[in-house]
Phi, psi and omega in degrees: 000316182298306181299305188297338178287316181281331178292337184063059172249168179268106194309322175301334181271007184269134177245140179263128174234141171294129179299144173293155179272081181233098187291352176274341172258322188237120180308316189208136178243011179280144183240103180200167177062025181052036189262341192318302185280319183292335178259353183237003184300316185275334178288330180282319180302313182287333171297311180294321185286322176291319177294330185289315178301318176302312179303315174299316178294316173309316175286327173300317178295320178287322183283342193072033188237171174294128182299340185284350179260016175246156183212167182245143169193136182043056176063030174222148168256131186247127171280106187294346172276320182253355177075002183282165183212164170232133169292155175309315179300332181282345183247350197303316180299315175300316182289334177298335185268001188267158179285142184290125181298153174292148185307329183282345181267353173274120182270125173280153180290148175282131188310333184286350174265359179305137180247336184246308172302129182093001180259154176265100182248129182299144176300138187292335185268006186292316182295326182283333172289330184279322175268007181087354192274344177304135183261110169273171175310309186299331184285346184295137178216138181224153183307144172065017188282134173257160180249140187229137166235155172238135172279118179251148179299130179302326185264134183300130188082000179277174179205176178293122183266313176194160179204156182233116179257021178303312183289323176304310186293340174284340176299135181300130174097340176287136186256318185197157177216127181204171184266137174247154178273146169290143181248111187282301189290122166091318187255331183051044174282157185274342189065179179146202181253126179265143174239126183242131185211177181270011177197157169301312180306315178295324182290325178289318171299330172296316178296315178300334188266002174295141170247107183239134176255125181261138164267112191281001166076188186284345195246021188291343180264000185287142172215170178291328173297317180297325175289324176302316165309316185290313175307305185301316179300308189297320174312339176279353182244156177293153181245185173303115182283126184254324177217137187211100177249132183071217176209106183288349186268340177253108191228152175295147187296332182270008181287153179265124182264133178235136183229150175195152173237137181240133183236134186222135181281170160299156186227137171262166180286321178053047177294151183295316176267112177299167176306141175195160171186153185246133183222125185243112178285156171211181182288324182213021179197126173251154171227160176217147177244104194226134173269098195220153167266351187223067183304333174291328178286324168307305186299313174302322189285322179286329178293327180294320180286326182279347184068034188236153165296152181305326187292346179275354182246121176258123180251122169265112187272121180259164179289156185233138175279062188097136177233290173065011190108331180294324180282359174279346186275161185251005183291323176284323172307318179303305184300318178293325182291319177297318184281334175287331184288310184293319187272338187069012184245154167301133184239131170254110175270121188238131175256146172273184181291315186292329167305310186297314181298325193260349186222041177279181163250107199274157168296139186287151176281139181223157179230117178246119177263113176244137183226147171209180174215146170245140177289182180292350181264352187084022184261131181295134179239346179213147179208121180235128183229114179251108184262122173237134190210164169273090203295149175290312178302313185305332183273304184271344182204074190293349178282334181274150179306133178298332184282346186293328180267008187247348189262357177302125188089352179245314186291323181258060183294132186281349196267146193273093186231109193300326186241108191215126173231133181232134178224176189213136169233141173273141176247122178294139184204148170267004179279114175302131178233158180194196184277127184235148189322103182092354165055223184296338179299326180290320178303307194279329176297318179305318185285309190296308187284336176288314189288319181296324174305310178297327172289325181296318173303305183302335182265358175063042185244151165295129192302318178297307179301320176298317177292319184297319175305320183281352178269345167273153356286165171309127176219153174252119187252132169266138175286129183283353174273347180292154169297151182306330180259015169287117189256012178289150182220140175271129177265110181288346173282327177288319178299329181284327187293313185290323181296323177291316181296310189293326179301314177292318188291324186275350186074034184307128173098346184273159184297149175248161174300155183301132182094004182244151164211169178247145172224153181235154172205150176214148189197143177253128170206155178050030171089006181235162180239133186227122175235142174223144176247131174248136168256124183233166172218191181231145180272178189291340176273359188090358185276153185298141153243126184265114181275317180214143177232127171256136186226128175239128193229123170253106171245027175075216186301131175265121184274317182221096185306319179291324178296320188291313175303316178301318177298317177298316175300308189294318171306310186301314180294318174302314173293321181289330172306301183301318184301310187285308204237338193286128177198126167260112181250146183248132178222122182059035179080007185230152174296134172274333180275132186238340184201184185281010167284325178255350175238081182287145179244168187291133174265165183302318187295336176275348190286126175283177171281143183231139170231120186245136183236123186263132177259111186291148178222334187077001182284162175308143185303140180248181181284163172219349181292334193235334190291348171283344178298299194302326183279349192291317185291318171302321180298318177293306178308316175299327180290321184297312181301314186295334185278309191231008174072012174255130175280135179258104179250010177223128171280142357276168181287332183253107181279000000 
């Protein structure tokens, strides 16, 4: 849509094709961190505008007229004096031979002249998803393909001690059984015993017949309880100071002290389509069909196993039944490549739901020790946040400071509090962790926005007004945890605007049905600003029932309003699912939950009514896939306190 608008083409005639995985053409094909639009917006505009200008110049050259008397519209170049025209196709070959104009010489459209950007246009893949012709990862089929599953050690860090494949090889359809090694650098694959068969069913039956003795490794004694005890112990000491404004230790004697602890468990990504990939080996060229968020990572991972340069691995990117960060990983591509290399056959590797749930890369567990002080007028004068977590950096990049991956949404507290300290402590764990939709922001927003609500109650202030006052005066804040060359800033004015909008749209302060209450939270992440109001009641067992959610979003320039609203609704639902039900627990170094019976997700009957309001700002586009996640847990927790006076400081809310 962005490129098409600047290019001046007729949108119904546009066809979308998945880009090839060619790092010589595309710097990066990954989709994560809500970066797709916000990092390509200007590049796509310039690309479209450059092509448009070259096509106009080519037409003017063919007519022998001044280029300034020509314009473009709906895929044609028009001579404005004579009204004659060329289609783009008629001048494309001539345009391709012209020198590319310098970036500064290319005129971008005035936003008021956009004809595609800002319109609600249906997604192009809706018909194929509706009629079943859309191709997802599990749909891939190639000639002579075999199917594979892997038996992995239940305990993280464990490995095969010995195995007997006699019974497995006797299963009808099983072709081979062999061991594959764990690949630690870059992929963190678990290794295990691969079973290859002529169908998924035969492979699964063969795996069930395996006799394996496991070396359960160094983490066999880890439990959720032992990690909780580790958090509590480390919270007694200071952590690495990430932000230190003023002096939180020197406070007036008459100040009111408030203290709270917030706890969050590990979380699984729980995609609807479990991990899978198809890999076809060849003498000097491999191919892969992958439902992936990072085709270039898949490409280089397979290439490393195959012993080929990355450009000799062709990755066909297919639709995926959910990603949320899990499909950014390279563990399952590495496993499939190992199996394909040994068998010399095309392999479709399939993970079951149980594989997926017990061998994920989980959202880190976290523990937040919060303390604050109010002066005699109820104004916050001190804030201390000690965040303890199982750091992503500690797992993926041990040479980097552990706190650098954990502080988003905690170190850049937007509220105007003169004495403020934020620190981090890493807690060691054998549980693999990685990026989960909204990463650290969802963890930290729960603590920050719940605690600021506690301060409002202690100050006997309205929670919305309390926040609004602390967002003044308008400031542009740099996150102290950000890299020195990072020029992103948090605008307290934009955060204030979405908070005011959601308060107005939700009827904040107006009466609700009996047995209902409201809670609010606001947060900035991935370049976008979101405020949410949750209206809740209680079920017969006392657990929360979220009745309605109002969401106000400033994501800068909105490309497709319908898509923006859908992303916001989906993100809220994903965050609500985690807030109400999500918890991965550890026993004897292994995950206890194996399927949706133990890891409950939001059902249709749980889904509240949702109203999304896009707040225009004209700023550069922010992300939208993730910013709707962080505010929902604290908004619900704050609403439950307003309803029954009980603080929900531990996720999930429903045990």
